[in-house]
C-alpha positions as CSV (number, residue, x, y, z in Angstrom):
1,X,-6.8,-19.2,14.5
2,X,-3.7,-17.5,12.7
3,X,-0.9,-16.7,15.3
4,X,0.8,-13.4,14.1
5,X,3.8,-11.5,14.9
6,X,4.2,-7.4,14.1
7,X,8.1,-6.6,13.5
8,X,8.8,-2.9,13.8
9,X,5.0,-2.5,15.2
10,X,5.5,1.3,16.9
11,X,5.0,3.1,13.8
12,X,1.7,4.3,12.2
13,X,1.7,1.1,10.0
14,X,2.1,-1.0,13.5
15,X,-0.6,0.7,15.0
16,X,-2.8,0.3,11.8
17,X,-2.1,-3.4,12.0
18,X,-3.3,-3.8,15.9
19,X,-6.4,-2.2,15.3
20,X,-7.4,-4.0,12.2
21,X,-6.2,-7.8,13.8
22,X,-8.0,-6.7,16.9
23,X,-11.1,-7.3,15.6
24,X,-10.3,-10.2,13.1
25,X,-12.1,-13.2,13.6
26,X,-9.3,-15.4,12.4
27,X,-6.2,-14.0,13.7
28,X,-4.4,-12.8,16.7
29,X,-1.5,-11.0,17.7
30,X,0.9,-12.8,19.8
31,X,3.9,-10.5,19.6
32,X,5.2,-6.9,18.7
33,X,8.6,-5.6,18.6
34,X,10.3,-2.3,18.8
35,X,14.0,-1.5,19.6
36,X,12.4,2.1,20.8
37,X,10.0,0.6,23.1
38,X,11.0,-2.8,24.2
39,X,9.7,-3.8,27.5
40,X,6.6,-1.0,27.2
41,X,3.1,-2.1,27.2
42,X,1.2,-1.2,23.8
43,X,-1.3,1.0,25.6
44,X,2.0,3.3,27.1
45,X,2.9,4.1,23.3
46,X,-1.2,3.7,21.9
47,X,-3.6,4.9,24.4
48,X,-6.1,3.9,21.9
49,X,-5.4,0.2,22.6
50,X,-6.0,0.6,25.9
51,X,-8.1,-2.4,27.4
52,X,-7.8,-4.4,23.9
53,X,-4.3,-6.0,24.6
54,X,-1.8,-6.8,27.5
55,X,0.9,-7.3,25.2
56,X,4.3,-5.4,25.5
57,X,7.0,-4.5,22.8
58,X,9.5,-7.4,22.5
59,X,13.0,-7.0,21.3
60,X,13.3,-7.6,17.5
61,X,16.5,-9.5,18.1
62,X,14.8,-11.9,20.0
63,X,13.7,-14.9,17.2
64,X,12.6,-16.8,20.2
65,X,9.3,-14.5,20.5
66,X,8.1,-15.1,17.0
67,X,8.8,-18.7,17.1
68,X,5.3,-19.5,17.7
69,X,3.5,-17.1,14.9
70,X,2.2,-18.4,11.8
71,X,2.7,-15.3,9.9
72,X,5.1,-12.2,10.3
73,X,4.3,-8.9,9.5
74,X,7.5,-6.8,9.1
75,X,6.9,-3.2,9.3
76,X,10.6,-2.4,9.4
77,X,12.4,0.4,7.6
78,X,13.9,-0.3,4.2
79,X,17.5,-2.0,4.4
80,X,16.5,-3.2,8.0
81,X,13.8,-5.6,6.6
82,X,15.8,-7.4,4.2
83,X,18.8,-8.1,7.3
84,X,15.7,-10.2,9.3
85,X,13.2,-11.6,6.0
86,X,15.7,-14.3,5.0
87,X,16.5,-15.8,8.6
88,X,12.5,-15.6,9.1
89,X,11.8,-17.7,5.8
90,X,14.7,-20.3,6.8
91,X,12.5,-20.7,10.3
92,X,9.6,-21.8,7.9
93,X,7.6,-18.7,8.4
94,X,5.5,-16.6,6.2
95,X,6.0,-12.8,6.0
96,X,4.5,-10.2,4.8
97,X,6.7,-7.5,4.0
98,X,5.4,-3.6,4.1
99,X,9.0,-2.0,2.9
100,X,10.2,-1.0,0.0
101,X,13.0,-4.0,0.2
102,X,11.4,-6.9,-1.9
103,X,8.9,-4.7,-4.0
104,X,11.1,-4.5,-6.9
105,X,12.1,-7.4,-8.8
106,X,15.3,-6.0,-10.5
107,X,18.2,-5.3,-8.0
108,X,20.1,-2.8,-10.0
109,X,16.7,-0.8,-10.0
110,X,16.6,-1.1,-6.2
111,X,19.8,-0.1,-5.7
112,X,19.7,2.9,-8.0
113,X,17.0,4.2,-5.8
114,X,17.4,2.8,-2.2
115,X,21.2,1.4,-2.2
116,X,23.0,-1.7,-1.6
117,X,20.6,-4.9,-1.6
118,X,21.6,-7.8,0.6
119,X,19.0,-10.3,-0.3
120,X,18.7,-10.4,-3.9
121,X,18.0,-13.8,-4.3
122,X,14.5,-13.0,-2.9
123,X,13.3,-10.4,-5.5
124,X,11.7,-12.8,-7.4
125,X,10.6,-15.1,-5.1
126,X,8.6,-12.2,-3.5
127,X,4.9,-12.0,-4.5
128,X,3.8,-8.3,-5.3
129,X,1.1,-7.8,-2.9
130,X,-1.6,-6.0,-5.0
131,X,-4.8,-8.3,-4.8
132,X,-6.7,-7.1,-7.7
133,X,-3.4,-7.8,-9.9
134,X,-1.4,-10.6,-8.6
135,X,-3.6,-13.0,-6.0
136,X,-2.6,-15.9,-7.6
137,X,0.9,-15.5,-6.9
138,X,-0.1,-14.3,-3.7
139,X,-1.8,-17.0,-2.5
140,X,1.3,-19.7,-2.7
141,X,3.4,-17.2,-1.7
142,X,6.0,-17.2,1.4
143,X,7.2,-13.9,1.0
144,X,4.8,-11.0,0.1
145,X,6.3,-7.7,-0.7
146,X,3.5,-5.4,0.2
147,X,2.9,-2.3,-2.2
148,X,3.9,1.2,-1.3
149,X,0.8,3.8,-0.7
150,X,1.5,5.8,-3.8
151,X,1.6,2.8,-6.3
152,X,-1.5,1.4,-4.8
153,X,-3.6,4.2,-5.9
154,X,-1.8,4.8,-9.2
155,X,-1.8,1.4,-10.4
156,X,-5.0,0.6,-9.7
157,X,-6.4,3.5,-11.5
158,X,-4.0,3.0,-14.5
159,X,-4.4,-0.9,-15.2
160,X,-7.7,-1.2,-16.4
161,X,-6.9,1.8,-19.2
162,X,-3.6,0.2,-20.1
163,X,-4.7,-3.4,-20.0
164,X,-7.8,-2.4,-22.8
165,X,-5.0,-0.1,-24.6
166,X,-6.9,2.6,-24.4
167,X,-4.3,5.1,-23.5
168,X,-1.1,6.3,-25.1
169,X,1.2,5.1,-22.1
170,X,4.3,7.5,-22.9
171,X,1.7,10.0,-21.8
172,X,1.0,9.5,-18.8
173,X,1.2,11.7,-15.7
174,X,0.5,11.1,-12.1
175,X,-0.6,13.8,-9.5
176,X,-0.7,12.3,-6.0
177,X,-1.4,14.3,-2.7
178,X,-0.9,12.6,0.7
179,X,-1.4,13.0,4.5
180,X,1.1,13.7,6.6
181,X,0.8,10.2,8.3
182,X,2.4,8.9,5.0
183,X,5.8,10.1,6.2
184,X,6.0,7.8,9.5
185,X,5.6,8.3,13.1
186,X,8.7,9.7,14.0
187,X,9.7,13.2,14.8
188,X,10.7,15.5,11.9
189,X,10.9,19.1,11.4
190,X,9.5,18.8,7.5
191,X,6.1,17.0,8.8
192,X,5.9,19.1,12.0
193,X,2.7,21.2,12.9
194,X,3.7,24.6,12.2
195,X,5.5,23.4,9.0
196,X,2.6,21.6,7.4
197,X,-0.5,23.1,8.9
198,X,-2.2,25.9,6.2
199,X,0.4,24.9,3.7
200,X,0.7,22.6,0.5
201,X,3.8,21.7,-1.2
202,X,5.3,19.3,-3.5
203,X,8.5,16.9,-2.2
204,X,10.9,14.7,-4.1
205,X,9.6,16.1,-7.6
206,X,11.0,13.8,-10.5
207,X,12.9,11.7,-7.7
208,X,10.1,9.9,-5.4
209,X,11.4,6.4,-4.7
210,X,8.0,5.2,-5.4
211,X,8.5,6.1,-9.1
212,X,10.3,2.6,-10.1
213,X,7.6,0.8,-8.4
214,X,4.8,2.1,-10.3
215,X,6.9,2.1,-13.6
216,X,7.2,-2.1,-12.8
217,X,4.0,-2.6,-12.7
218,X,2.4,-1.2,-15.5
219,X,4.9,-2.2,-17.7
220,X,4.0,-5.5,-16.9
221,X,0.5,-5.0,-17.8
222,X,1.4,-3.0,-20.9
223,X,4.3,-5.5,-21.9
224,X,6.8,-2.9,-22.3
225,X,8.7,-0.8,-20.4
226,X,6.9,2.1,-19.6
227,X,8.2,5.6,-17.9
228,X,5.7,8.0,-16.1
229,X,6.1,11.8,-14.3
230,X,5.2,11.5,-11.1
231,X,5.1,14.3,-8.4
232,X,3.7,13.6,-4.9
233,X,2.7,16.5,-2.9
234,X,1.8,16.7,1.3
235,X,-1.5,18.0,2.3
236,X,-2.0,19.2,5.9
237,X,-4.5,16.2,6.6
238,X,-3.4,13.2,8.9
239,X,-4.3,10.5,6.4
240,X,-5.4,9.7,2.7
241,X,-4.1,9.9,-0.4
242,X,-5.9,11.6,-3.6
243,X,-3.8,10.4,-7.1
244,X,-4.9,12.2,-10.3
245,X,-3.7,10.4,-13.3
246,X,-3.6,12.0,-17.0
247,X,-3.0,10.5,-20.2
248,X,-3.9,11.2,-23.9
249,X,-6.4,8.8,-25.5
250,X,-5.4,6.4,-28.3
251,X,-8.8,7.3,-29.9
252,X,-11.5,9.8,-30.1
253,X,-14.1,7.3,-30.1
254,X,-13.3,6.4,-26.4
255,X,-16.5,7.8,-24.9
256,X,-16.9,7.9,-21.0
257,X,-19.6,4.9,-21.3
258,X,-17.1,2.9,-23.0
259,X,-14.5,3.9,-20.7
260,X,-16.3,3.1,-17.3
261,X,-17.2,-0.2,-18.8
262,X,-13.5,-1.1,-19.2
263,X,-13.2,-0.1,-15.4
264,X,-16.3,-2.0,-14.3
265,X,-15.5,-5.5,-16.3
266,X,-11.8,-5.4,-15.0
267,X,-12.8,-5.0,-11.5
268,X,-15.8,-7.3,-11.5
269,X,-16.6,-8.1,-7.8
270,X,-13.4,-6.6,-6.4
271,X,-15.2,-5.6,-3.4
272,X,-12.5,-3.0,-2.3
273,X,-12.6,-1.0,-5.8
274,X,-15.5,1.2,-6.0
275,X,-16.0,3.2,-9.1
276,X,-18.1,6.7,-8.7
277,X,-20.7,7.3,-10.9
278,X,-20.5,10.1,-14.0
279,X,-19.1,13.2,-12.6
280,X,-18.7,12.4,-9.2
281,X,-15.2,11.8,-8.0
282,X,-13.2,10.6,-5.0
283,X,-12.7,12.1,-1.8
284,X,-10.1,10.8,0.9
285,X,-12.6,11.5,3.6
286,X,-14.9,8.9,2.0
287,X,-12.5,6.0,2.2
288,X,-10.9,7.3,5.9
289,X,-10.5,4.3,7.9
290,X,-11.4,1.5,5.0
291,X,-9.6,-0.7,2.7
292,X,-11.4,1.0,-0.3
293,X,-9.9,2.4,-3.3
294,X,-12.6,4.6,-5.2
295,X,-12.0,5.4,-8.4
296,X,-13.6,8.2,-10.9
297,X,-13.6,8.8,-14.4
298,X,-13.7,12.0,-16.9
299,X,-13.1,12.3,-20.2
300,X,-11.5,15.6,-21.4
301,X,-12.9,16.1,-25.2
302,X,-11.3,19.2,-25.5
303,X,-8.0,17.8,-24.9
304,X,-8.4,14.1,-25.8
305,X,-7.3,12.9,-22.3
306,X,-8.6,10.3,-20.0
307,X,-8.4,11.3,-16.5
308,X,-8.6,9.2,-13.7
309,X,-8.8,9.8,-10.0
310,X,-8.6,7.5,-7.0
311,X,-8.8,8.1,-3.4
312,X,-7.6,5.6,-0.5
313,X,-6.4,5.7,2.8
314,X,-2.4,5.5,3.3
315,X,-2.5,3.6,6.3
316,X,-5.2,1.0,5.3
317,X,-5.5,0.1,1.6
318,X,-2.0,1.9,1.2
319,X,-0.2,-0.2,4.2
320,X,-1.8,-2.1,6.9
321,X,-5.2,-3.0,5.2
322,X,-3.5,-4.6,2.1
323,X,-1.4,-6.3,4.2
324,X,-4.6,-7.9,6.2
325,X,-6.2,-8.7,2.7
326,X,-2.7,-10.4,1.7
327,X,-2.6,-12.4,4.8
328,X,-6.4,-13.2,4.4
329,X,-5.3,-14.6,0.4
330,X,-2.4,-16.8,2.0
331,X,-4.2,-18.4,4.5
332,X,-7.1,-19.1,2.4
333,X,-10.0,-16.8,4.2
334,X,-12.4,-14.1,2.5
335,X,-10.5,-11.0,1.5
336,X,-12.6,-9.0,3.4
337,X,-12.7,-10.8,6.7
338,X,-11.7,-8.0,9.3
339,X,-11.8,-5.5,6.4
340,X,-15.5,-5.4,5.5
341,X,-16.6,-2.0,7.7
342,X,-17.4,0.8,5.9
343,X,-15.3,3.9,6.2
344,X,-15.3,6.3,8.9
345,X,-18.0,9.1,7.9
346,X,-16.0,11.6,9.7
């Protein structure tokens, strides 16, 4: 049995980790920490967990709480994670970090978007935790940098087309819409009910921090530097991300059949990637509560563009589910372990 601990477990990603790991046949949570709720029972913070765990939130500064864990999930905020993760690694712990602190390989890029980095020596060592692209590196990693939610949907949607060379990578536009849970569980005026309900808005236009993460990964696939136009939007729903990617085709000879064949071959035997039938497109409601990424394609013959649409649950494939998928890889388990249930139907 894999003994796990969750740092910063009082947010939505912490809740999802607890929910998923509760039914994982090969893992158990032995400790959860929270500065805000230390000493509180899990069910006092998350009533949905009533009857499932007798754990209490511990103090994240108390490393003794984590001593018996084989793996640490760090769901701490950006900057806070980099203060603690190096010490955990020194103690021989494997870490899956859900912050952005170790996703970007270039320290200057990180500091341009997030601020000062104090653990630069770990940036090159961390495996970028997108299993469909990097499972070989994840398997042997001590530190896995779990991807951001927006990058997960965008990268998975673009990777096959870029790898096959069927699109002009200089024309990529990414338009993404996320549920409110992507902003976290802390109280905020911008995500309060009255501000969000019956509204739909773009935010962080041209400056969202997930942009360099997307560019880093698709540039690796292309073998050259790519810049994209990325615009996120906030939907008045709880969860889910729908991303629509546009790019000009390199050839008029690229048909829908050719494009979908490229995608099916690229994601051959990938359980968590589901290709939609022709003229059927992803819907966030169809991946709710699951680790699936649904992908739909369309060739716009009039403009000569490929349109790729992906849907994920931002809290599962976009965060906690993917973290558990990475844990399974690190410990040599089937990737579907604890994650193979169908999405919620309504």
